[in-house]
C-alpha positions in Angstrom: 13.5 -28.5 0.9 15.9 -26.4 3.1 18.8 -28.7 2.3 18.0 -28.3 -1.5 18.5 -24.4 -1.2 22.0 -24.6 0.0 23.8 -23.2 2.8 25.2 -20.4 0.8 21.7 -19.0 0.1 20.8 -19.1 3.7 23.9 -17.1 4.6 23.3 -14.5 1.9 19.9 -13.9 3.0 20.3 -14.4 6.8 19.8 -10.6 7.4 16.7 -10.2 5.3 13.6 -9.3 7.0 10.9 -11.6 5.6 7.4 -10.8 5.0 4.2 -11.7 2.8 1.8 -9.5 1.1 -1.5 -9.3 -0.6 -3.0 -6.7 -3.2 -6.4 -7.1 -1.5 -7.7 -4.4 0.8 -8.0 -4.6 4.4 -11.3 -2.8 4.1 -12.8 -5.6 2.0 -15.2 -7.8 4.1 -13.7 -11.0 3.1 -10.0 -10.0 3.7 -9.5 -12.1 6.8 -10.5 -15.5 5.2 -8.2 -14.5 2.3 -5.4 -14.3 4.6 -5.0 -18.1 4.4 -3.2 -17.6 1.3 -0.6 -15.3 3.2 -0.4 -18.2 5.8 0.6 -20.4 2.8 3.2 -18.2 1.6 4.6 -17.9 5.3 4.9 -21.6 5.2 6.6 -21.6 2.1 9.3 -19.2 3.2 9.7 -21.0 6.4 10.3 -24.3 4.6 12.6 -22.8 2.0 14.7 -20.4 4.0 14.1 -21.8 7.5 12.7 -18.5 8.8 9.2 -17.3 9.9 8.0 -14.2 8.0 7.7 -11.3 10.6 5.5 -9.1 8.5 2.1 -8.9 6.5 1.4 -6.1 4.0 -2.0 -5.4 2.6 -3.6 -2.6 0.6 -5.5 -0.2 2.9 -8.2 0.6 0.2 -8.7 4.3 -0.4 -11.5 3.6 -2.6 -13.5 1.7 0.0 -12.5 3.9 3.1 -13.3 7.2 1.3 -16.0 6.2 -1.4 -18.1 9.4 -1.5 -15.5 12.2 -1.5 -13.0 14.1 0.5 -15.6 15.2 3.1 -15.8 11.9 5.1 -14.9 8.2 5.6 -16.9 5.1 5.7 -16.7 3.9 9.4 -17.8 0.4 8.5 -14.8 0.0 6.2 -12.4 1.5 8.8 -13.7 -0.9 11.3 -12.8 -3.8 9.0 -9.4 -2.3 8.9 -9.1 -2.0 12.6 -10.1 -5.7 13.0 -7.7 -6.8 10.4 -4.9 -5.0 11.8 -5.7 -6.4 15.4 -5.9 -9.9 13.9 -2.4 -9.7 12.4 -1.0 -8.3 15.7 -2.5 -11.2 17.6 -0.9 -13.7 15.3 2.4 -12.1 15.8 2.9 -10.3 12.3 4.0 -6.8 12.1 1.3 -4.9 9.8 2.3 -3.0 6.7 0.0 -1.0 4.5 0.1 0.2 1.0 -2.1 3.4 0.8 -2.6 3.4 -2.9 -2.4 0.5 -5.2 -4.6 0.8 -8.2 -7.6 1.6 -6.1 -8.0 5.5 -6.4 -11.6 6.4 -5.6 -14.1 7.2 -8.5 -14.7 10.8 -7.2 -11.1 11.4 -7.8 -11.3 10.5 -11.5 -14.4 12.6 -11.9 -12.4 15.6 -10.5 -9.6 15.2 -13.0 -7.6 12.3 -11.6 -3.9 12.4 -11.5 -3.9 14.9 -14.4 -5.2 17.4 -11.6 -2.7 18.7 -9.1 -5.5 18.8 -6.4 -5.5 15.0 -6.3 -2.1 14.9 -4.6 -3.6 17.1 -2.0 -6.4 15.0 -1.5 -4.2 12.0 -1.1 -2.3 13.8 1.5 -5.4 14.3 3.5 -6.5 10.9 3.2 -2.9 9.7 4.3 -2.9 11.9 7.3 -6.3 10.5 8.6 -5.0 7.0 8.0 -2.0 7.7 10.0 -4.0 9.3 12.9 -6.1 6.3 13.0 -3.8 3.3 12.5 -0.4 4.8 13.2 -0.1 3.0 16.4 -0.2 -0.5 14.8 1.1 -0.3 11.4 5.0 -0.5 11.3 5.6 0.0 7.7 3.9 2.4 5.3 3.9 2.3 1.4 2.4 5.5 0.1 1.8 4.5 -3.4 2.7 1.8 -6.0 0.8 3.7 -8.7 3.5 5.2 -10.9 3.1 2.5 -13.6 -0.6 2.0 -13.3 -2.7 5.2 -13.6 -0.1 7.6 -14.5 2.5 6.2 -17.1 0.5 3.1 -18.5 -2.8 5.2 -18.5 -2.2 8.8 -19.1 0.9 8.6 -21.3 0.9 5.3 -23.1 -2.9 4.7 -23.2 -2.8 1.1 -22.0 -5.0 1.2 -19.0 -7.7 1.4 -20.1 -6.5 0.7 -23.6 -6.6 3.6 -25.9 -7.0 6.5 -23.4 -3.4 7.9 -23.2 -2.7 11.5 -24.0 1.0 11.1 -24.8 3.7 13.5 -23.4 0.7 15.6 -22.1 0.1 13.0 -19.5 3.4 13.2 -17.9 2.0 15.7 -15.6 0.0 12.7 -14.1 3.3 11.1 -13.3 4.6 14.3 -11.5 1.3 14.4 -9.5 1.7 10.9 -8.4 5.4 11.5 -7.2 4.1 14.7 -5.5 1.2 12.8 -3.7 4.0 10.2 -2.4 6.2 13.1 -1.0 3.1 15.1 0.4 1.8 11.6 2.1 5.3 11.3 3.8 4.9 14.6 5.3 1.3 13.8 6.3 2.6 10.6 8.1 5.0 12.6 9.9 2.5 15.3 10.9 0.1 12.5 12.2 3.1 11.2 14.5 3.6 8.0 12.7 6.7 6.4 13.9 6.8 3.6 11.6 9.0 3.3 8.3 7.5 4.9 5.3 8.3 5.1 1.6 6.9 4.5 -1.8 7.2 1.6 -4.2 9.1 3.5 -6.8 12.6 2.4 -5.9 13.3 4.7 -2.9 14.5 3.4 0.4 12.1 3.5 3.3 12.4 6.4 5.9 11.6 6.7 9.5 
């Protein structure tokens, strides 16, 4: 397989830091068995490119770790995150997490969702606590990948769920998601997190 790719491809991607990722939450009870899929991807990368992936990125799971509101966290869900991160490190993989990926908690929607500026502040609070708890093990933080999901597609275009859009008035949701990403970066720094952090909106990661 490696010979089919060609030496020029290997040379071009020689300095790329390869990793694998899943959209499943670390707080999901069955996430460790599902990591078999990541092992399969790791094997594919090794076979095609001749390198072993160094990192593994998963969704942390805001909806699962803070299901009942901003006043507290589900310790059982956080414990599953702890065990999943320890398992990745034990297998020689550098953990990365996405703090928000299509999994805003239901209480956030009841309080106005991303049309409400307060949601950005609640996301920053959640981010600070996750940084405090897991910052010693996570090497790369993606604050949010939700610019297309609950903001543009839902609130503006009415695609997610279908027919619920509010047109141009929904653009404030886009602003609030971007604000949340910026506040989350500040929250990680305040928590003393030393790993790279950024969002999935096309910006370069920061440290």
